[in-house]
FIDOTI-332634 format. One record per residue (C-alpha): residue number from 1; residue in three letters; x, y, z negated. Coordinates in Angstrom, 2 decimals. Each point is the difference from the previous one (the first is absolute). Layout:
! FIDOTI-332634
sedren:NUM&padren:ala&X:X&Y:Y&Z:Z
...
! end
This chain:
! FIDOTI-332634
sedren:1&padren:met&X:74.85&Y:297.46&Z:-191.29
sedren:2&padren:ala&X:3.17&Y:-0.30&Z:-1.59
sedren:3&padren:ala&X:1.73&Y:0.84&Z:-2.94
sedren:4&padren:cys&X:1.83&Y:2.96&Z:-1.53
sedren:5&padren:his&X:3.81&Y:-0.86&Z:-0.53
sedren:6&padren:thr&X:-0.38&Y:2.22&Z:-2.52
sedren:7&padren:cys&X:-3.25&Y:-0.55&Z:-1.94
sedren:8&padren:gly&X:-1.19&Y:-3.23&Z:1.25
sedren:9&padren:asn&X:-3.19&Y:1.19&Z:1.12
sedren:10&padren:asp&X:-1.18&Y:-1.67&Z:2.91
sedren:11&padren:tyr&X:-1.64&Y:2.99&Z:1.90
sedren:12&padren:asp&X:-1.98&Y:-0.24&Z:3.85
sedren:13&padren:lys&X:1.58&Y:3.42&Z:0.47
sedren:14&padren:ser&X:3.01&Y:-0.40&Z:-0.60
sedren:15&padren:phe&X:3.41&Y:1.31&Z:1.47
sedren:16&padren:glu&X:3.43&Y:-1.18&Z:0.90
sedren:17&padren:val&X:2.70&Y:2.04&Z:0.02
sedren:18&padren:val&X:3.65&Y:-0.88&Z:1.69
sedren:19&padren:his&X:2.95&Y:1.04&Z:-2.19
sedren:20&padren:ser&X:3.77&Y:-1.25&Z:0.58
sedren:21&padren:gly&X:-1.30&Y:-2.49&Z:1.95
sedren:22&padren:lys&X:-2.26&Y:-1.58&Z:-2.25
sedren:23&padren:thr&X:-3.82&Y:0.31&Z:0.18
sedren:24&padren:phe&X:-2.35&Y:1.37&Z:-2.42
sedren:25&padren:thr&X:-3.00&Y:-0.32&Z:-1.11
sedren:26&padren:phe&X:-1.95&Y:2.32&Z:-1.77
sedren:27&padren:asp&X:-3.93&Y:0.48&Z:-1.15
sedren:28&padren:ser&X:0.39&Y:3.99&Z:-0.82
sedren:29&padren:phe&X:2.78&Y:2.40&Z:0.23
sedren:30&padren:glu&X:1.06&Y:0.22&Z:-3.72
sedren:31&padren:cys&X:1.27&Y:-3.65&Z:0.14
sedren:32&padren:ala&X:1.84&Y:0.65&Z:3.14
sedren:33&padren:ile&X:1.63&Y:3.11&Z:-2.12
sedren:34&padren:gln&X:0.46&Y:-2.33&Z:-3.12
sedren:35&padren:ala&X:2.15&Y:-2.64&Z:2.22
sedren:36&padren:leu&X:1.83&Y:1.78&Z:2.26
sedren:37&padren:ala&X:0.62&Y:4.36&Z:-0.73
sedren:38&padren:pro&X:3.08&Y:0.72&Z:-1.94
sedren:39&padren:thr&X:-0.13&Y:0.90&Z:-3.42
sedren:40&padren:cys&X:1.99&Y:2.85&Z:-1.30
sedren:41&padren:ala&X:3.42&Y:-0.50&Z:-1.84
sedren:42&padren:his&X:-0.83&Y:2.61&Z:-2.79
sedren:43&padren:cys&X:-3.80&Y:0.02&Z:-0.76
sedren:44&padren:lys&X:-1.11&Y:-3.64&Z:1.88
sedren:45&padren:cys&X:-2.70&Y:1.45&Z:1.84
sedren:46&padren:arg&X:-1.09&Y:-1.37&Z:3.23
sedren:47&padren:ile&X:1.09&Y:1.66&Z:3.02
sedren:48&padren:ile&X:-2.52&Y:1.00&Z:2.19
sedren:49&padren:gly&X:1.74&Y:2.63&Z:2.51
sedren:50&padren:his&X:2.65&Y:0.04&Z:1.19
sedren:51&padren:gly&X:2.91&Y:0.90&Z:-3.20
sedren:52&padren:leu&X:3.47&Y:0.15&Z:-0.18
sedren:53&padren:glu&X:2.46&Y:-2.37&Z:-0.09
sedren:54&padren:ala&X:3.22&Y:0.02&Z:-1.49
sedren:55&padren:gly&X:2.77&Y:-2.44&Z:1.00
sedren:56&padren:glu&X:-2.71&Y:-3.08&Z:-0.31
sedren:57&padren:lys&X:-1.90&Y:1.80&Z:-2.91
sedren:58&padren:phe&X:-3.70&Y:1.59&Z:0.89
sedren:59&padren:tyr&X:-1.55&Y:2.47&Z:-1.67
sedren:60&padren:cys&X:-2.84&Y:1.37&Z:0.17
sedren:61&padren:cys&X:0.67&Y:4.09&Z:0.45
sedren:62&padren:asp&X:3.09&Y:2.41&Z:-1.21
sedren:63&padren:his&X:-1.01&Y:0.31&Z:-3.62
sedren:64&padren:cys&X:0.52&Y:-4.13&Z:-0.70
sedren:65&padren:ala&X:3.30&Y:0.07&Z:2.02
sedren:66&padren:glu&X:1.33&Y:2.69&Z:-1.79
sedren:67&padren:lys&X:-0.49&Y:-1.40&Z:-3.22
sedren:68&padren:ser&X:1.78&Y:-2.78&Z:1.00
sedren:69&padren:gly&X:2.86&Y:1.40&Z:0.47
sedren:70&padren:val&X:-0.60&Y:0.15&Z:3.51
sedren:71&padren:lys&X:0.99&Y:3.93&Z:1.76
sedren:72&padren:gly&X:-0.90&Y:1.61&Z:3.81
sedren:73&padren:leu&X:-2.72&Y:-1.76&Z:0.83
sedren:74&padren:lys&X:-3.12&Y:2.36&Z:1.02
sedren:75&padren:asp&X:-3.72&Y:-1.01&Z:-0.04
sedren:76&padren:arg&X:-1.12&Y:-0.60&Z:3.48
sedren:77&padren:ile&X:-2.38&Y:3.00&Z:1.53
! end
């Protein structure tokens, strides 16, 4: 068993994720998302899908990018 990086739960079905050369242990995908998924620069939701990038900022959709003044981005289809 290993303790979850996010919540500390010591779980017999935990799993590891290697991200940017670091190994993290999680007890659920929810905890992995909270720790690793980027946050939308406009609405602050976690970006679980592809999202959009402008400079060094991430957006969950083109609507949020446009509301932040970023023009020309489109959602992936």
